[in-house]
BAKEDREN-736034 format. One record per atom (N, C-alpha, C): residue number from 0; atom name; x, y, z. Coordinates in Angstrom, 2 decimals. Example, Ala and Ser with C-alpha at 12.3 -4.5 7.8 and 13.67 -1.06 7.14 Angstrom:
# BAKEDREN-736034
<0; N; <13.19; -5.69; 7.80>>;
<0; CA; <12.30; -4.50; 7.80>>;
<0; C; <13.20; -3.30; 7.80>>;
<1; N; <12.85; -2.25; 7.08>>;
<1; CA; <13.67; -1.06; 7.14>>;
<1; C; <12.90; 0.03; 7.87>>;
This chain:
# BAKEDREN-736034
<0; N; <0.92; -1.01; -63.05>>;
<0; CA; <2.13; -0.25; -62.90>>;
<0; C; <2.07; 0.62; -61.63>>;
<1; N; <0.94; 1.28; -61.39>>;
<1; CA; <0.78; 2.12; -60.22>>;
<1; C; <0.96; 1.32; -58.93>>;
<2; N; <0.41; 0.12; -58.88>>;
<2; CA; <0.52; -0.74; -57.69>>;
<2; C; <1.97; -1.11; -57.43>>;
<3; N; <2.72; -1.47; -58.47>>;
<3; CA; <4.13; -1.85; -58.33>>;
<3; C; <4.94; -0.65; -57.82>>;
<4; N; <4.65; 0.53; -58.32>>;
<4; CA; <5.34; 1.73; -57.89>>;
<4; C; <5.05; 2.02; -56.41>>;
<5; N; <3.79; 1.90; -56.01>>;
<5; CA; <3.40; 2.14; -54.62>>;
<5; C; <4.05; 1.11; -53.70>>;
<6; N; <4.10; -0.14; -54.13>>;
<6; CA; <4.72; -1.19; -53.32>>;
<6; C; <6.20; -0.88; -53.11>>;
<7; N; <6.89; -0.43; -54.14>>;
<7; CA; <8.30; -0.09; -54.02>>;
<7; C; <8.49; 1.07; -53.03>>;
<8; N; <7.61; 2.07; -53.09>>;
<8; CA; <7.67; 3.18; -52.14>>;
<8; C; <7.42; 2.70; -50.72>>;
<9; N; <6.45; 1.81; -50.54>>;
<9; CA; <6.16; 1.26; -49.22>>;
<9; C; <7.36; 0.51; -48.67>>;
<10; N; <8.01; -0.27; -49.51>>;
<10; CA; <9.19; -1.03; -49.08>>;
<10; C; <10.33; -0.08; -48.71>>;
<11; N; <10.51; 0.98; -49.45>>;
<11; CA; <11.54; 1.96; -49.14>>;
<11; C; <11.23; 2.64; -47.80>>;
<12; N; <9.96; 2.97; -47.60>>;
<12; CA; <9.55; 3.60; -46.34>>;
<12; C; <9.78; 2.64; -45.16>>;
<13; N; <9.44; 1.39; -45.34>>;
<13; CA; <9.65; 0.38; -44.29>>;
<13; C; <11.14; 0.25; -43.99>>;
<14; N; <11.97; 0.22; -45.02>>;
<14; CA; <13.42; 0.11; -44.83>>;
<14; C; <13.95; 1.34; -44.08>>;
<15; N; <13.45; 2.52; -44.44>>;
<15; CA; <13.88; 3.75; -43.77>>;
<15; C; <13.47; 3.74; -42.30>>;
<16; N; <12.23; 3.33; -42.03>>;
<16; CA; <11.75; 3.28; -40.64>>;
<16; C; <12.51; 2.24; -39.83>>;
<17; N; <12.83; 1.11; -40.44>>;
<17; CA; <13.62; 0.08; -39.75>>;
<17; C; <15.00; 0.62; -39.39>>;
<18; N; <15.62; 1.37; -40.29>>;
<18; CA; <16.92; 1.96; -40.02>>;
<18; C; <16.83; 2.95; -38.86>>;
<19; N; <15.79; 3.78; -38.86>>;
<19; CA; <15.59; 4.73; -37.77>>;
<19; C; <15.38; 3.99; -36.44>>;
<20; N; <14.62; 2.92; -36.48>>;
<20; CA; <14.38; 2.12; -35.27>>;
<20; C; <15.68; 1.51; -34.75>>;
<21; N; <16.49; 0.99; -35.64>>;
<21; CA; <17.78; 0.42; -35.24>>;
<21; C; <18.67; 1.49; -34.61>>;
<22; N; <18.71; 2.66; -35.20>>;
<22; CA; <19.52; 3.75; -34.64>>;
<22; C; <19.02; 4.17; -33.26>>;
<23; N; <17.72; 4.26; -33.12>>;
<23; CA; <17.14; 4.64; -31.82>>;
<23; C; <17.44; 3.57; -30.76>>;
<24; N; <17.35; 2.31; -31.15>>;
<24; CA; <17.63; 1.22; -30.22>>;
<24; C; <19.09; 1.24; -29.80>>;
<25; N; <19.98; 1.47; -30.75>>;
<25; CA; <21.41; 1.57; -30.43>>;
<25; C; <21.68; 2.74; -29.49>>;
<26; N; <21.05; 3.87; -29.75>>;
<26; CA; <21.24; 5.05; -28.89>>;
<26; C; <20.74; 4.77; -27.48>>;
<27; N; <19.60; 4.10; -27.37>>;
<27; CA; <19.06; 3.76; -26.05>>;
<27; C; <20.01; 2.82; -25.32>>;
<28; N; <20.50; 1.82; -26.01>>;
<28; CA; <21.42; 0.87; -25.39>>;
<28; C; <22.70; 1.54; -24.94>>;
<29; N; <23.24; 2.42; -25.77>>;
<29; CA; <24.45; 3.15; -25.39>>;
<29; C; <24.20; 4.03; -24.17>>;
<30; N; <23.06; 4.70; -24.15>>;
<30; CA; <22.72; 5.55; -23.01>>;
<30; C; <22.61; 4.73; -21.73>>;
<31; N; <21.88; 3.61; -21.79>>;
<31; CA; <21.73; 2.77; -20.61>>;
<31; C; <23.06; 2.22; -20.12>>;
<32; N; <23.90; 1.81; -21.04>>;
<32; CA; <25.22; 1.29; -20.67>>;
<32; C; <26.06; 2.38; -20.00>>;
<33; N; <26.06; 3.57; -20.59>>;
<33; CA; <26.84; 4.68; -20.05>>;
<33; C; <26.33; 5.07; -18.66>>;
<34; N; <25.02; 5.18; -18.52>>;
<34; CA; <24.46; 5.57; -17.23>>;
<34; C; <24.71; 4.50; -16.16>>;
<35; N; <24.57; 3.24; -16.52>>;
<35; CA; <24.80; 2.20; -15.51>>;
<35; C; <26.26; 2.19; -15.07>>;
<36; N; <27.18; 2.44; -16.00>>;
<36; CA; <28.60; 2.54; -15.62>>;
<36; C; <28.84; 3.76; -14.74>>;
<37; N; <28.21; 4.88; -15.09>>;
<37; CA; <28.39; 6.10; -14.31>>;
<37; C; <27.83; 5.96; -12.89>>;
<38; N; <26.77; 5.20; -12.74>>;
<38; CA; <26.17; 5.00; -11.42>>;
<38; C; <26.94; 3.94; -10.64>>;
<39; N; <27.44; 2.92; -11.33>>;
<39; CA; <28.11; 1.81; -10.67>>;
<39; C; <29.38; 2.28; -9.94>>;
<40; N; <30.12; 3.20; -10.52>>;
<40; CA; <31.38; 3.63; -9.91>>;
<40; C; <31.17; 4.25; -8.52>>;
<41; N; <30.31; 5.26; -8.39>>;
<41; CA; <30.10; 5.79; -7.04>>;
<41; C; <29.42; 4.78; -6.11>>;
<42; N; <28.59; 3.90; -6.67>>;
<42; CA; <27.93; 2.90; -5.83>>;
<42; C; <28.98; 1.96; -5.22>>;
<43; N; <29.95; 1.55; -6.02>>;
<43; CA; <31.02; 0.70; -5.50>>;
<43; C; <31.84; 1.44; -4.44>>;
<44; N; <32.03; 2.74; -4.62>>;
<44; CA; <32.74; 3.53; -3.61>>;
<44; C; <31.96; 3.56; -2.31>>;
<45; N; <30.67; 3.78; -2.40>>;
<45; CA; <29.83; 3.79; -1.19>>;
<45; C; <29.87; 2.45; -0.48>>;
<46; N; <29.81; 1.38; -1.24>>;
<46; CA; <29.86; 0.04; -0.63>>;
<46; C; <31.22; -0.21; 0.01>>;
<47; N; <32.28; 0.30; -0.61>>;
<47; CA; <33.61; 0.15; -0.01>>;
<47; C; <33.71; 0.89; 1.31>>;
<48; N; <33.17; 2.09; 1.36>>;
<48; CA; <33.18; 2.86; 2.61>>;
<48; C; <32.34; 2.15; 3.67>>;
<49; N; <31.20; 1.61; 3.27>>;
<49; CA; <30.36; 0.88; 4.22>>;
<49; C; <31.11; -0.33; 4.78>>;
<50; N; <31.87; -1.00; 3.92>>;
<50; CA; <32.65; -2.16; 4.37>>;
<50; C; <33.72; -1.72; 5.38>>;
<51; N; <34.39; -0.60; 5.09>>;
<51; CA; <35.38; -0.08; 6.03>>;
<51; C; <34.72; 0.32; 7.35>>;
<52; N; <33.57; 0.96; 7.25>>;
<52; CA; <32.84; 1.37; 8.44>>;
<52; C; <32.45; 0.17; 9.28>>;
<53; N; <32.06; -0.91; 8.63>>;
<53; CA; <31.65; -2.12; 9.35>>;
<53; C; <32.79; -2.72; 10.15>>;
<54; N; <34.03; -2.44; 9.75>>;
<54; CA; <35.20; -2.98; 10.44>>;
<54; C; <35.65; -2.13; 11.62>>;
<55; N; <34.96; -1.02; 11.86>>;
<55; CA; <35.29; -0.17; 13.00>>;
<55; C; <34.44; -0.57; 14.19>>;
<56; N; <34.74; 0.02; 15.34>>;
<56; CA; <33.93; -0.30; 16.52>>;
<56; C; <32.65; 0.52; 16.48>>;
<57; N; <31.55; -0.18; 16.36>>;
<57; CA; <30.23; 0.44; 16.26>>;
<57; C; <29.32; -0.14; 17.34>>;
<58; N; <28.31; 0.64; 17.67>>;
<58; CA; <27.29; 0.09; 18.56>>;
<58; C; <26.50; -0.97; 17.79>>;
<59; N; <25.71; -1.74; 18.49>>;
<59; CA; <24.88; -2.75; 17.84>>;
<59; C; <23.94; -2.11; 16.84>>;
<60; N; <23.35; -0.98; 17.23>>;
<60; CA; <22.42; -0.29; 16.34>>;
<60; C; <23.14; 0.23; 15.10>>;
<61; N; <24.32; 0.81; 15.27>>;
<61; CA; <25.08; 1.30; 14.14>>;
<61; C; <25.48; 0.16; 13.20>>;
<62; N; <25.89; -0.95; 13.77>>;
<62; CA; <26.26; -2.12; 12.97>>;
<62; C; <25.08; -2.60; 12.14>>;
<63; N; <23.90; -2.57; 12.73>>;
<63; CA; <22.69; -2.98; 12.01>>;
<63; C; <22.41; -2.03; 10.85>>;
<64; N; <22.57; -0.74; 11.09>>;
<64; CA; <22.37; 0.23; 10.01>>;
<64; C; <23.37; 0.02; 8.88>>;
<65; N; <24.62; -0.23; 9.22>>;
<65; CA; <25.64; -0.47; 8.19>>;
<65; C; <25.31; -1.74; 7.41>>;
<66; N; <24.85; -2.77; 8.10>>;
<66; CA; <24.48; -4.03; 7.43>>;
<66; C; <23.33; -3.77; 6.45>>;
<67; N; <22.34; -3.02; 6.88>>;
<67; CA; <21.20; -2.69; 6.02>>;
<67; C; <21.67; -1.83; 4.84>>;
<68; N; <22.53; -0.86; 5.12>>;
<68; CA; <23.06; 0.00; 4.07>>;
<68; C; <23.80; -0.83; 3.02>>;
<69; N; <24.62; -1.77; 3.47>>;
<69; CA; <25.36; -2.62; 2.53>>;
<69; C; <24.42; -3.49; 1.71>>;
<70; N; <23.40; -4.03; 2.35>>;
<70; CA; <22.44; -4.85; 1.61>>;
<70; C; <21.69; -4.01; 0.58>>;
<71; N; <21.28; -2.81; 0.96>>;
<71; CA; <20.59; -1.92; 0.02>>;
<71; C; <21.51; -1.57; -1.15>>;
<72; N; <22.77; -1.33; -0.86>>;
<72; CA; <23.73; -1.03; -1.91>>;
<72; C; <23.92; -2.21; -2.86>>;
<73; N; <24.00; -3.40; -2.29>>;
<73; CA; <24.11; -4.60; -3.13>>;
<73; C; <22.89; -4.77; -4.02>>;
<74; N; <21.71; -4.49; -3.46>>;
<74; CA; <20.48; -4.58; -4.25>>;
<74; C; <20.48; -3.56; -5.38>>;
<75; N; <20.90; -2.34; -5.08>>;
<75; CA; <20.96; -1.31; -6.11>>;
<75; C; <21.98; -1.68; -7.18>>;
<76; N; <23.11; -2.23; -6.76>>;
<76; CA; <24.12; -2.66; -7.73>>;
<76; C; <23.57; -3.77; -8.63>>;
<77; N; <22.74; -4.63; -8.07>>;
<77; CA; <22.10; -5.68; -8.87>>;
<77; C; <21.18; -5.07; -9.92>>;
<78; N; <20.42; -4.05; -9.53>>;
<78; CA; <19.54; -3.38; -10.49>>;
<78; C; <20.37; -2.69; -11.58>>;
<79; N; <21.46; -2.06; -11.18>>;
<79; CA; <22.33; -1.40; -12.16>>;
<79; C; <22.88; -2.43; -13.14>>;
<80; N; <23.29; -3.58; -12.62>>;
<80; CA; <23.79; -4.64; -13.50>>;
<80; C; <22.71; -5.14; -14.45>>;
<81; N; <21.47; -5.21; -13.95>>;
<81; CA; <20.35; -5.60; -14.83>>;
<81; C; <20.18; -4.60; -15.97>>;
<82; N; <20.31; -3.32; -15.65>>;
<82; CA; <20.19; -2.29; -16.68>>;
<82; C; <21.30; -2.45; -17.71>>;
<83; N; <22.50; -2.70; -17.23>>;
<83; CA; <23.62; -2.90; -18.14>>;
<83; C; <23.39; -4.14; -19.01>>;
<84; N; <22.93; -5.22; -18.39>>;
<84; CA; <22.63; -6.43; -19.16>>;
<84; C; <21.57; -6.16; -20.21>>;
<85; N; <20.53; -5.43; -19.82>>;
<85; CA; <19.46; -5.09; -20.76>>;
<85; C; <20.00; -4.28; -21.92>>;
<86; N; <20.88; -3.33; -21.61>>;
<86; CA; <21.42; -2.47; -22.66>>;
<86; C; <22.29; -3.27; -23.63>>;
<87; N; <22.82; -4.38; -23.16>>;
<87; CA; <23.64; -5.24; -24.02>>;
<87; C; <22.81; -6.34; -24.67>>;
<88; N; <21.51; -6.30; -24.44>>;
<88; CA; <20.62; -7.27; -25.07>>;
<88; C; <20.55; -8.61; -24.36>>;
<89; N; <21.06; -8.64; -23.13>>;
<89; CA; <21.00; -9.89; -22.37>>;
<89; C; <19.82; -9.82; -21.42>>;
<90; N; <19.30; -10.98; -21.08>>;
<90; CA; <18.14; -11.05; -20.22>>;
<90; C; <18.54; -11.57; -18.85>>;
<91; N; <17.79; -11.18; -17.87>>;
<91; CA; <18.03; -11.64; -16.51>>;
<91; C; <17.60; -13.09; -16.32>>;
<92; N; <16.81; -13.62; -17.23>>;
<92; CA; <16.25; -14.95; -17.04>>;
<92; C; <17.32; -16.03; -16.93>>;
<93; N; <18.53; -15.74; -17.44>>;
<93; CA; <19.57; -16.75; -17.34>>;
<93; C; <20.11; -16.89; -15.92>>;
<94; N; <19.68; -16.02; -15.01>>;
<94; CA; <20.12; -16.12; -13.62>>;
<94; C; <19.19; -16.97; -12.76>>;
<95; N; <18.06; -17.31; -13.31>>;
<95; CA; <17.13; -18.13; -12.54>>;
<95; C; <17.67; -19.55; -12.44>>;
<96; N; <17.45; -20.15; -11.32>>;
<96; CA; <17.92; -21.52; -11.12>>;
<96; C; <17.34; -22.07; -9.85>>;
<97; N; <17.75; -23.28; -9.51>>;
<97; CA; <17.29; -23.91; -8.27>>;
<97; C; <18.11; -23.33; -7.13>>;
<98; N; <17.44; -22.78; -6.14>>;
<98; CA; <18.10; -22.17; -4.99>>;
<98; C; <17.63; -22.85; -3.72>>;
<99; N; <18.51; -22.91; -2.76>>;
<99; CA; <18.15; -23.53; -1.49>>;
<99; C; <17.24; -22.62; -0.69>>;
<100; N; <16.55; -23.22; 0.27>>;
<100; CA; <15.65; -22.46; 1.14>>;
<100; C; <16.36; -21.37; 1.91>>;
<101; N; <17.64; -21.59; 2.27>>;
<101; CA; <18.35; -20.56; 3.03>>;
<101; C; <18.55; -19.30; 2.18>>;
<102; N; <18.77; -19.47; 0.88>>;
<102; CA; <18.90; -18.30; 0.02>>;
<102; C; <17.60; -17.51; 0.01>>;
<103; N; <16.49; -18.22; -0.14>>;
<103; CA; <15.18; -17.55; -0.16>>;
<103; C; <14.89; -16.88; 1.16>>;
<104; N; <15.22; -17.55; 2.25>>;
<104; CA; <15.00; -16.95; 3.57>>;
<104; C; <15.83; -15.68; 3.72>>;
<105; N; <17.07; -15.70; 3.23>>;
<105; CA; <17.93; -14.51; 3.28>>;
<105; C; <17.37; -13.38; 2.42>>;
<106; N; <16.79; -13.72; 1.28>>;
<106; CA; <16.19; -12.70; 0.41>>;
<106; C; <15.02; -12.05; 1.14>>;
<107; N; <14.17; -12.85; 1.73>>;
<107; CA; <13.01; -12.32; 2.45>>;
<107; C; <13.48; -11.46; 3.63>>;
<108; N; <14.43; -11.98; 4.42>>;
<108; CA; <14.94; -11.22; 5.56>>;
<108; C; <15.59; -9.92; 5.10>>;
<109; N; <16.31; -9.98; 4.01>>;
<109; CA; <16.96; -8.77; 3.48>>;
<109; C; <15.95; -7.71; 3.07>>;
<110; N; <14.87; -8.13; 2.43>>;
<110; CA; <13.84; -7.17; 2.03>>;
<110; C; <13.19; -6.54; 3.27>>;
<111; N; <12.93; -7.37; 4.28>>;
<111; CA; <12.36; -6.86; 5.53>>;
<111; C; <13.32; -5.86; 6.17>>;
<112; N; <14.61; -6.21; 6.21>>;
<112; CA; <15.61; -5.32; 6.82>>;
<112; C; <15.65; -3.96; 6.12>>;
<113; N; <15.55; -3.97; 4.81>>;
<113; CA; <15.66; -2.72; 4.07>>;
<113; C; <14.53; -1.74; 4.37>>;
<114; N; <13.36; -2.25; 4.63>>;
<114; CA; <12.24; -1.34; 4.90>>;
<114; C; <11.96; -1.18; 6.39>>;
<115; N; <12.62; -1.96; 7.23>>;
<115; CA; <12.32; -1.89; 8.67>>;
<115; C; <12.75; -0.57; 9.29>>;
<116; N; <13.80; 0.05; 8.79>>;
<116; CA; <14.25; 1.33; 9.35>>;
<116; C; <13.17; 2.38; 9.15>>;
<117; N; <12.61; 2.45; 7.96>>;
<117; CA; <11.52; 3.41; 7.71>>;
<117; C; <10.29; 3.05; 8.53>>;
<118; N; <10.02; 1.78; 8.65>>;
<118; CA; <8.85; 1.35; 9.43>>;
<118; C; <9.01; 1.80; 10.88>>;
<119; N; <10.20; 1.57; 11.45>>;
<119; CA; <10.43; 1.98; 12.85>>;
<119; C; <10.28; 3.49; 13.00>>;
<120; N; <10.77; 4.25; 12.01>>;
<120; CA; <10.67; 5.71; 12.06>>;
<120; C; <9.21; 6.16; 12.07>>;
<121; N; <8.33; 5.33; 11.51>>;
<121; CA; <6.90; 5.65; 11.49>>;
<121; C; <6.16; 5.00; 12.66>>;
<122; N; <6.91; 4.38; 13.58>>;
<122; CA; <6.30; 3.75; 14.74>>;
<122; C; <5.69; 2.39; 14.43>>;
<123; N; <6.12; 1.78; 13.34>>;
<123; CA; <5.59; 0.48; 12.95>>;
<123; C; <6.59; -0.62; 13.24>>;
<124; N; <6.07; -1.79; 13.46>>;
<124; CA; <6.91; -2.96; 13.63>>;
<124; C; <6.68; -3.88; 12.44>>;
<125; N; <7.74; -4.41; 11.92>>;
<125; CA; <7.65; -5.25; 10.73>>;
<125; C; <8.27; -6.60; 11.04>>;
<126; N; <7.53; -7.66; 10.77>>;
<126; CA; <8.06; -9.00; 10.99>>;
<126; C; <7.56; -9.93; 9.89>>;
<127; N; <8.13; -11.10; 9.84>>;
<127; CA; <7.71; -12.09; 8.85>>;
<127; C; <7.87; -13.49; 9.44>>;
<128; N; <7.21; -14.41; 8.80>>;
<128; CA; <7.32; -15.82; 9.21>>;
<128; C; <7.25; -16.68; 7.95>>;
<129; N; <8.21; -17.55; 7.83>>;
<129; CA; <8.19; -18.52; 6.73>>;
<129; C; <7.81; -19.85; 7.33>>;
<130; N; <6.72; -20.39; 6.87>>;
<130; CA; <6.21; -21.64; 7.41>>;
<130; C; <7.23; -22.77; 7.22>>;
<131; N; <7.33; -23.68; 8.18>>;
<131; CA; <8.32; -24.75; 8.08>>;
<131; C; <8.09; -25.71; 6.90>>;
<132; N; <6.86; -25.77; 6.41>>;
<132; CA; <6.58; -26.70; 5.31>>;
<132; C; <6.87; -26.11; 3.93>>;
<133; N; <7.47; -24.89; 3.90>>;
<133; CA; <7.85; -24.30; 2.62>>;
<133; C; <8.97; -25.14; 2.03>>;
<134; N; <8.88; -25.40; 0.74>>;
<134; CA; <9.86; -26.26; 0.06>>;
<134; C; <11.28; -25.76; 0.31>>;
<135; N; <12.22; -26.68; 0.59>>;
<135; CA; <13.60; -26.27; 0.86>>;
<135; C; <14.35; -25.80; -0.39>>;
<136; N; <13.85; -26.14; -1.58>>;
<136; CA; <14.51; -25.72; -2.82>>;
<136; C; <13.46; -25.15; -3.75>>;
<137; N; <13.78; -23.99; -4.33>>;
<137; CA; <12.86; -23.33; -5.24>>;
<137; C; <13.56; -23.04; -6.54>>;
<138; N; <12.76; -22.91; -7.58>>;
<138; CA; <13.29; -22.53; -8.88>>;
<138; C; <12.92; -21.07; -9.12>>;
<139; N; <13.90; -20.23; -9.35>>;
<139; CA; <13.61; -18.83; -9.60>>;
<139; C; <14.84; -17.96; -9.47>>;
<140; N; <14.63; -16.67; -9.47>>;
<140; CA; <15.69; -15.68; -9.43>>;
<140; C; <15.59; -14.91; -8.11>>;
<141; N; <16.56; -15.08; -7.22>>;
<141; CA; <16.50; -14.38; -5.93>>;
<141; C; <16.43; -12.87; -6.07>>;
<142; N; <17.14; -12.31; -7.05>>;
<142; CA; <17.11; -10.86; -7.25>>;
<142; C; <15.73; -10.37; -7.65>>;
<143; N; <15.05; -11.13; -8.49>>;
<143; CA; <13.70; -10.76; -8.91>>;
<143; C; <12.74; -10.85; -7.72>>;
<144; N; <12.86; -11.92; -6.92>>;
<144; CA; <12.01; -12.05; -5.73>>;
<144; C; <12.22; -10.87; -4.79>>;
<145; N; <13.49; -10.51; -4.57>>;
<145; CA; <13.78; -9.37; -3.68>>;
<145; C; <13.11; -8.11; -4.20>>;
<146; N; <13.18; -7.87; -5.51>>;
<146; CA; <12.57; -6.67; -6.09>>;
<146; C; <11.06; -6.69; -5.91>>;
<147; N; <10.44; -7.84; -6.12>>;
<147; CA; <8.99; -7.95; -5.95>>;
<147; C; <8.61; -7.69; -4.50>>;
<148; N; <9.33; -8.30; -3.57>>;
<148; CA; <9.03; -8.10; -2.15>>;
<148; C; <9.19; -6.63; -1.76>>;
<149; N; <10.26; -6.01; -2.22>>;
<149; CA; <10.46; -4.59; -1.90>>;
<149; C; <9.35; -3.73; -2.47>>;
<150; N; <8.93; -4.02; -3.69>>;
<150; CA; <7.82; -3.27; -4.28>>;
<150; C; <6.55; -3.43; -3.46>>;
<151; N; <6.29; -4.64; -2.98>>;
<151; CA; <5.10; -4.87; -2.16>>;
<151; C; <5.21; -4.20; -0.79>>;
<152; N; <6.39; -4.24; -0.20>>;
<152; CA; <6.58; -3.71; 1.15>>;
<152; C; <6.53; -2.19; 1.19>>;
<153; N; <6.90; -1.52; 0.12>>;
<153; CA; <6.92; -0.05; 0.15>>;
<153; C; <5.68; 0.56; -0.47>>;
<154; N; <4.71; -0.25; -0.84>>;
<154; CA; <3.46; 0.29; -1.40>>;
<154; C; <2.80; 1.19; -0.38>>;
<155; N; <2.26; 2.26; -0.88>>;
<155; CA; <1.60; 3.22; 0.05>>;
<155; C; <0.12; 3.01; 0.00>>;
């Protein structure tokens, strides 16, 4: 009798803890969704202003800075979208697919561009080379590759 009573208490405790876990998970998801929406709105405004700025007469250097700014904004927007997807229980893995070599080359160049301004400010030169024998088509997620490259490039 004592064992049956203890088992019932254990099951009730497990049910209570599961309910608390579900509530905490829902709260986290709601918070992430709200924050990603709150960040996305001003980010889209900044990207819109950058687009308008790009259409004005700029020096070559200014145009390069605007291009880098827009790419950085697009990357940040991608991260924000990932957070929103995560909060909705979706995974980024559904974005992976076969991509052409030009997409990968653009991802690598974009990552280099984003950190090159800081590198120049520190008196450093940053360059890259993709060997010609690299496969023209790869399977993967360009956004994930960009994030990995950026993490590696900004390591101190």
